[in-house]
Backbone as XML, in Angstrom:
<?xml version="1.0"?>
<chain id="A" units="angstrom">
  <residue number="1" name="UNK">
    <atom name="N" x="151.897" y="43.670" z="11.396"/>
    <atom name="CA" x="153.135" y="43.981" z="11.817"/>
    <atom name="C" x="153.015" y="45.437" z="12.116"/>
  </residue>
  <residue number="2" name="UNK">
    <atom name="N" x="153.865" y="45.999" z="13.004"/>
    <atom name="CA" x="153.937" y="47.267" z="13.395"/>
    <atom name="C" x="155.258" y="47.826" z="13.144"/>
  </residue>
  <residue number="3" name="UNK">
    <atom name="N" x="155.454" y="49.208" z="12.537"/>
    <atom name="CA" x="156.695" y="49.803" z="12.445"/>
    <atom name="C" x="157.199" y="50.358" z="13.768"/>
  </residue>
  <residue number="4" name="UNK">
    <atom name="N" x="158.276" y="49.835" z="14.069"/>
    <atom name="CA" x="159.146" y="50.301" z="15.280"/>
    <atom name="C" x="160.340" y="51.091" z="14.831"/>
  </residue>
  <residue number="5" name="UNK">
    <atom name="N" x="160.523" y="52.416" z="15.205"/>
    <atom name="CA" x="161.642" y="53.149" z="14.683"/>
    <atom name="C" x="162.835" y="52.588" z="15.227"/>
  </residue>
  <residue number="6" name="UNK">
    <atom name="N" x="162.926" y="51.964" z="16.159"/>
    <atom name="CA" x="164.109" y="51.429" z="16.907"/>
    <atom name="C" x="164.750" y="50.344" z="16.181"/>
  </residue>
  <residue number="7" name="UNK">
    <atom name="N" x="163.906" y="49.532" z="15.413"/>
    <atom name="CA" x="164.396" y="48.310" z="14.674"/>
    <atom name="C" x="164.432" y="48.622" z="13.232"/>
  </residue>
  <residue number="8" name="UNK">
    <atom name="N" x="163.811" y="49.524" z="12.918"/>
    <atom name="CA" x="163.757" y="50.167" z="11.517"/>
    <atom name="C" x="163.078" y="48.900" z="10.662"/>
  </residue>
  <residue number="9" name="UNK">
    <atom name="N" x="163.644" y="48.558" z="9.514"/>
    <atom name="CA" x="163.209" y="47.376" z="8.747"/>
    <atom name="C" x="163.307" y="46.111" z="9.270"/>
  </residue>
  <residue number="10" name="UNK">
    <atom name="N" x="164.157" y="45.926" z="10.261"/>
    <atom name="CA" x="164.295" y="44.495" z="10.786"/>
    <atom name="C" x="163.126" y="44.330" z="11.661"/>
  </residue>
  <residue number="11" name="UNK">
    <atom name="N" x="162.772" y="43.156" z="11.452"/>
    <atom name="CA" x="161.624" y="42.479" z="12.222"/>
    <atom name="C" x="161.958" y="41.330" z="13.035"/>
  </residue>
  <residue number="12" name="UNK">
    <atom name="N" x="161.332" y="41.208" z="14.231"/>
    <atom name="CA" x="161.863" y="40.200" z="15.131"/>
    <atom name="C" x="160.737" y="39.249" z="15.364"/>
  </residue>
  <residue number="13" name="UNK">
    <atom name="N" x="160.811" y="37.986" z="15.290"/>
    <atom name="CA" x="159.672" y="37.003" z="15.793"/>
    <atom name="C" x="160.213" y="35.955" z="16.652"/>
  </residue>
  <residue number="14" name="UNK">
    <atom name="N" x="159.380" y="35.704" z="17.527"/>
    <atom name="CA" x="159.530" y="34.483" z="18.358"/>
    <atom name="C" x="158.595" y="33.313" z="18.184"/>
  </residue>
  <residue number="15" name="UNK">
    <atom name="N" x="158.992" y="32.241" z="17.948"/>
    <atom name="CA" x="158.104" y="30.935" z="17.599"/>
    <atom name="C" x="158.316" y="30.120" z="18.729"/>
  </residue>
  <residue number="16" name="UNK">
    <atom name="N" x="157.264" y="29.430" z="19.517"/>
    <atom name="CA" x="157.484" y="28.522" z="20.205"/>
    <atom name="C" x="156.740" y="27.217" z="19.937"/>
  </residue>
  <residue number="17" name="UNK">
    <atom name="N" x="157.422" y="26.122" z="19.967"/>
    <atom name="CA" x="156.800" y="25.013" z="19.620"/>
    <atom name="C" x="157.015" y="23.943" z="20.756"/>
  </residue>
  <residue number="18" name="UNK">
    <atom name="N" x="155.915" y="23.284" z="21.258"/>
    <atom name="CA" x="155.962" y="22.518" z="22.312"/>
    <atom name="C" x="155.500" y="20.993" z="21.746"/>
  </residue>
  <residue number="19" name="UNK">
    <atom name="N" x="156.273" y="19.917" z="22.269"/>
    <atom name="CA" x="156.113" y="18.831" z="21.662"/>
    <atom name="C" x="155.966" y="17.818" z="22.922"/>
  </residue>
  <residue number="20" name="UNK">
    <atom name="N" x="155.071" y="16.702" z="22.744"/>
    <atom name="CA" x="155.060" y="15.641" z="23.885"/>
    <atom name="C" x="155.985" y="14.697" z="23.661"/>
  </residue>
  <residue number="21" name="UNK">
    <atom name="N" x="156.766" y="14.452" z="24.879"/>
    <atom name="CA" x="157.868" y="13.337" z="24.867"/>
    <atom name="C" x="157.444" y="12.255" z="25.733"/>
  </residue>
  <residue number="22" name="UNK">
    <atom name="N" x="158.246" y="11.244" z="25.905"/>
    <atom name="CA" x="157.973" y="10.157" z="26.710"/>
    <atom name="C" x="157.829" y="10.315" z="28.150"/>
  </residue>
  <residue number="23" name="UNK">
    <atom name="N" x="156.845" y="9.534" z="28.898"/>
    <atom name="CA" x="156.761" y="9.615" z="30.187"/>
    <atom name="C" x="156.044" y="11.009" z="30.535"/>
  </residue>
  <residue number="24" name="UNK">
    <atom name="N" x="155.236" y="11.291" z="29.647"/>
    <atom name="CA" x="154.285" y="12.489" z="29.880"/>
    <atom name="C" x="155.064" y="13.827" z="29.911"/>
  </residue>
  <residue number="25" name="UNK">
    <atom name="N" x="156.302" y="13.812" z="29.480"/>
    <atom name="CA" x="157.161" y="15.033" z="29.467"/>
    <atom name="C" x="156.690" y="15.931" z="28.250"/>
  </residue>
  <residue number="26" name="UNK">
    <atom name="N" x="157.172" y="17.417" z="28.305"/>
    <atom name="CA" x="157.008" y="18.203" z="27.136"/>
    <atom name="C" x="158.292" y="18.867" z="27.036"/>
  </residue>
  <residue number="27" name="UNK">
    <atom name="N" x="158.510" y="18.864" z="25.500"/>
    <atom name="CA" x="159.734" y="19.641" z="25.208"/>
    <atom name="C" x="159.406" y="20.944" z="24.417"/>
  </residue>
  <residue number="28" name="UNK">
    <atom name="N" x="160.074" y="21.947" z="24.874"/>
    <atom name="CA" x="159.856" y="23.222" z="24.119"/>
    <atom name="C" x="160.970" y="23.859" z="23.320"/>
  </residue>
  <residue number="29" name="UNK">
    <atom name="N" x="160.605" y="24.119" z="22.139"/>
    <atom name="CA" x="161.551" y="24.843" z="21.318"/>
    <atom name="C" x="161.244" y="26.112" z="21.217"/>
  </residue>
  <residue number="30" name="UNK">
    <atom name="N" x="162.121" y="27.107" z="21.336"/>
    <atom name="CA" x="161.854" y="28.573" z="21.204"/>
    <atom name="C" x="162.845" y="29.037" z="20.075"/>
  </residue>
  <residue number="31" name="UNK">
    <atom name="N" x="162.322" y="29.708" z="19.085"/>
    <atom name="CA" x="163.137" y="30.173" z="18.065"/>
    <atom name="C" x="163.045" y="31.698" z="17.890"/>
  </residue>
  <residue number="32" name="UNK">
    <atom name="N" x="164.136" y="32.308" z="17.865"/>
    <atom name="CA" x="164.028" y="33.905" z="17.708"/>
    <atom name="C" x="164.652" y="34.127" z="16.259"/>
  </residue>
  <residue number="33" name="UNK">
    <atom name="N" x="163.757" y="34.857" z="15.342"/>
    <atom name="CA" x="164.193" y="35.144" z="13.985"/>
    <atom name="C" x="164.265" y="36.652" z="13.876"/>
  </residue>
  <residue number="34" name="UNK">
    <atom name="N" x="165.166" y="37.130" z="13.296"/>
    <atom name="CA" x="165.311" y="38.651" z="12.872"/>
    <atom name="C" x="165.381" y="38.559" z="11.337"/>
  </residue>
  <residue number="35" name="UNK">
    <atom name="N" x="164.709" y="39.295" z="10.638"/>
    <atom name="CA" x="164.634" y="39.332" z="9.114"/>
    <atom name="C" x="164.267" y="40.802" z="8.860"/>
  </residue>
  <residue number="36" name="UNK">
    <atom name="N" x="164.749" y="40.867" z="7.615"/>
    <atom name="CA" x="164.409" y="42.296" z="6.896"/>
    <atom name="C" x="163.207" y="42.415" z="6.376"/>
  </residue>
  <residue number="37" name="UNK">
    <atom name="N" x="162.560" y="43.709" z="6.447"/>
    <atom name="CA" x="161.190" y="43.856" z="5.912"/>
    <atom name="C" x="161.145" y="43.616" z="4.404"/>
  </residue>
  <residue number="38" name="UNK">
    <atom name="N" x="162.068" y="43.915" z="3.527"/>
    <atom name="CA" x="161.773" y="43.761" z="2.175"/>
    <atom name="C" x="161.811" y="42.242" z="1.786"/>
  </residue>
  <residue number="39" name="UNK">
    <atom name="N" x="162.279" y="41.506" z="2.723"/>
    <atom name="CA" x="162.264" y="39.909" z="2.264"/>
    <atom name="C" x="160.938" y="39.477" z="2.549"/>
  </residue>
  <residue number="40" name="UNK">
    <atom name="N" x="160.116" y="40.050" z="3.149"/>
    <atom name="CA" x="158.717" y="39.720" z="3.459"/>
    <atom name="C" x="157.918" y="39.869" z="2.160"/>
  </residue>
  <residue number="41" name="UNK">
    <atom name="N" x="158.331" y="40.769" z="1.347"/>
    <atom name="CA" x="157.634" y="41.114" z="0.022"/>
    <atom name="C" x="158.052" y="40.202" z="-1.044"/>
  </residue>
  <residue number="42" name="UNK">
    <atom name="N" x="158.994" y="39.419" z="-0.867"/>
    <atom name="CA" x="159.495" y="38.658" z="-2.013"/>
    <atom name="C" x="158.387" y="37.584" z="-2.457"/>
  </residue>
  <residue number="43" name="UNK">
    <atom name="N" x="157.928" y="36.891" z="-1.540"/>
    <atom name="CA" x="156.980" y="35.900" z="-1.873"/>
    <atom name="C" x="155.693" y="36.621" z="-2.488"/>
  </residue>
  <residue number="44" name="UNK">
    <atom name="N" x="155.293" y="37.617" z="-2.205"/>
    <atom name="CA" x="154.056" y="38.380" z="-2.639"/>
    <atom name="C" x="154.408" y="38.907" z="-4.133"/>
  </residue>
  <residue number="45" name="UNK">
    <atom name="N" x="155.661" y="39.306" z="-4.501"/>
    <atom name="CA" x="155.990" y="39.490" z="-5.925"/>
    <atom name="C" x="155.952" y="38.333" z="-6.709"/>
  </residue>
  <residue number="46" name="UNK">
    <atom name="N" x="156.466" y="37.186" z="-6.300"/>
    <atom name="CA" x="156.614" y="35.988" z="-6.944"/>
    <atom name="C" x="155.086" y="35.682" z="-7.270"/>
  </residue>
  <residue number="47" name="UNK">
    <atom name="N" x="154.199" y="35.608" z="-6.155"/>
    <atom name="CA" x="152.708" y="35.309" z="-6.348"/>
    <atom name="C" x="152.034" y="36.201" z="-7.483"/>
  </residue>
  <residue number="48" name="UNK">
    <atom name="N" x="152.355" y="37.511" z="-7.428"/>
    <atom name="CA" x="151.573" y="38.380" z="-8.475"/>
    <atom name="C" x="152.089" y="38.014" z="-9.775"/>
  </residue>
  <residue number="49" name="UNK">
    <atom name="N" x="153.510" y="37.714" z="-9.950"/>
    <atom name="CA" x="154.097" y="37.566" z="-11.229"/>
    <atom name="C" x="153.256" y="36.255" z="-11.806"/>
  </residue>
  <residue number="50" name="UNK">
    <atom name="N" x="153.127" y="35.231" z="-11.042"/>
    <atom name="CA" x="152.561" y="33.915" z="-11.452"/>
    <atom name="C" x="151.043" y="34.127" z="-11.756"/>
  </residue>
  <residue number="51" name="UNK">
    <atom name="N" x="150.433" y="34.784" z="-10.812"/>
    <atom name="CA" x="149.013" y="35.014" z="-11.217"/>
    <atom name="C" x="148.781" y="35.974" z="-12.399"/>
  </residue>
  <residue number="52" name="UNK">
    <atom name="N" x="149.551" y="36.715" z="-12.667"/>
    <atom name="CA" x="149.481" y="37.779" z="-13.778"/>
    <atom name="C" x="149.803" y="36.856" z="-15.135"/>
  </residue>
  <residue number="53" name="UNK">
    <atom name="N" x="150.659" y="35.902" z="-15.018"/>
    <atom name="CA" x="151.055" y="35.123" z="-16.315"/>
    <atom name="C" x="149.909" y="34.086" z="-16.440"/>
  </residue>
  <residue number="54" name="UNK">
    <atom name="N" x="149.367" y="33.560" z="-15.252"/>
    <atom name="CA" x="148.085" y="32.634" z="-15.481"/>
    <atom name="C" x="146.873" y="33.421" z="-16.157"/>
  </residue>
  <residue number="55" name="UNK">
    <atom name="N" x="146.672" y="34.667" z="-15.488"/>
    <atom name="CA" x="145.590" y="35.421" z="-16.130"/>
    <atom name="C" x="145.780" y="35.941" z="-17.454"/>
  </residue>
  <residue number="56" name="UNK">
    <atom name="N" x="146.962" y="35.994" z="-17.988"/>
    <atom name="CA" x="147.188" y="36.319" z="-19.410"/>
    <atom name="C" x="146.845" y="35.158" z="-20.342"/>
  </residue>
  <residue number="57" name="UNK">
    <atom name="N" x="146.855" y="33.850" z="-19.888"/>
    <atom name="CA" x="146.271" y="32.781" z="-20.583"/>
    <atom name="C" x="144.694" y="32.765" z="-20.618"/>
  </residue>
  <residue number="58" name="UNK">
    <atom name="N" x="143.968" y="33.199" z="-19.713"/>
    <atom name="CA" x="142.454" y="33.236" z="-19.635"/>
    <atom name="C" x="142.079" y="34.082" z="-20.929"/>
  </residue>
  <residue number="59" name="UNK">
    <atom name="N" x="141.055" y="33.503" z="-21.673"/>
    <atom name="CA" x="140.330" y="34.070" z="-22.639"/>
    <atom name="C" x="138.965" y="34.300" z="-22.457"/>
  </residue>
  <residue number="60" name="UNK">
    <atom name="N" x="138.265" y="35.225" z="-22.978"/>
    <atom name="CA" x="136.829" y="35.538" z="-22.788"/>
    <atom name="C" x="136.326" y="35.698" z="-24.227"/>
  </residue>
  <residue number="61" name="UNK">
    <atom name="N" x="134.942" y="35.572" z="-24.327"/>
    <atom name="CA" x="134.396" y="35.518" z="-25.773"/>
    <atom name="C" x="133.645" y="36.955" z="-25.853"/>
  </residue>
  <residue number="62" name="UNK">
    <atom name="N" x="133.914" y="37.691" z="-26.887"/>
    <atom name="CA" x="133.118" y="38.966" z="-27.174"/>
    <atom name="C" x="132.879" y="38.832" z="-28.756"/>
  </residue>
  <residue number="63" name="UNK">
    <atom name="N" x="131.453" y="38.826" z="-28.876"/>
    <atom name="CA" x="130.958" y="38.772" z="-30.371"/>
    <atom name="C" x="131.561" y="37.566" z="-31.058"/>
  </residue>
  <residue number="64" name="UNK">
    <atom name="N" x="131.346" y="36.532" z="-30.674"/>
    <atom name="CA" x="131.880" y="35.152" z="-31.265"/>
    <atom name="C" x="133.405" y="35.264" z="-31.613"/>
  </residue>
  <residue number="65" name="UNK">
    <atom name="N" x="134.154" y="35.831" z="-30.595"/>
    <atom name="CA" x="135.585" y="35.895" z="-30.800"/>
    <atom name="C" x="136.211" y="35.836" z="-29.450"/>
  </residue>
  <residue number="66" name="UNK">
    <atom name="N" x="137.090" y="35.075" z="-29.334"/>
    <atom name="CA" x="138.026" y="34.824" z="-27.978"/>
    <atom name="C" x="138.960" y="35.913" z="-28.099"/>
  </residue>
  <residue number="67" name="UNK">
    <atom name="N" x="139.150" y="36.631" z="-26.806"/>
    <atom name="CA" x="140.149" y="37.685" z="-26.557"/>
    <atom name="C" x="140.745" y="37.262" z="-25.098"/>
  </residue>
  <residue number="68" name="UNK">
    <atom name="N" x="142.178" y="37.325" z="-25.341"/>
    <atom name="CA" x="142.871" y="37.092" z="-23.950"/>
    <atom name="C" x="142.870" y="38.340" z="-23.018"/>
  </residue>
  <residue number="69" name="UNK">
    <atom name="N" x="142.967" y="38.333" z="-21.806"/>
    <atom name="CA" x="143.246" y="39.297" z="-21.003"/>
    <atom name="C" x="144.611" y="39.962" z="-21.192"/>
  </residue>
  <residue number="70" name="UNK">
    <atom name="N" x="144.791" y="41.214" z="-21.076"/>
    <atom name="CA" x="145.926" y="41.979" z="-21.317"/>
    <atom name="C" x="146.849" y="41.658" z="-20.003"/>
  </residue>
  <residue number="71" name="UNK">
    <atom name="N" x="147.972" y="41.473" z="-19.955"/>
    <atom name="CA" x="148.667" y="40.936" z="-18.670"/>
    <atom name="C" x="148.772" y="42.077" z="-17.769"/>
  </residue>
  <residue number="72" name="UNK">
    <atom name="N" x="148.608" y="43.427" z="-18.227"/>
    <atom name="CA" x="148.976" y="44.360" z="-17.133"/>
    <atom name="C" x="147.399" y="44.560" z="-16.498"/>
  </residue>
  <residue number="73" name="UNK">
    <atom name="N" x="146.443" y="44.546" z="-17.377"/>
    <atom name="CA" x="145.027" y="44.937" z="-16.818"/>
    <atom name="C" x="144.269" y="43.668" z="-16.323"/>
  </residue>
  <residue number="74" name="UNK">
    <atom name="N" x="144.757" y="42.552" z="-16.262"/>
    <atom name="CA" x="144.200" y="41.433" z="-15.923"/>
    <atom name="C" x="143.947" y="41.276" z="-14.457"/>
  </residue>
  <residue number="75" name="UNK">
    <atom name="N" x="144.635" y="41.867" z="-13.638"/>
    <atom name="CA" x="144.471" y="41.828" z="-12.117"/>
    <atom name="C" x="143.763" y="42.916" z="-11.672"/>
  </residue>
</chain>
């Protein structure tokens, strides 16, 4: 993605879907989406939180003793 001052944090996307229909025809769907930049980061934040929680469950062995990763330092 590229930052464009005119649209600021709003991003625009155009998706085009082409389907085959009966008698050899084609149907085209064109979808225009406008969305805010911070909404793009939401799934990444969820993924990082889940990955950090998962990594805190992992243990490793040091001197015959199992130790967990620290949740902050595990990534």
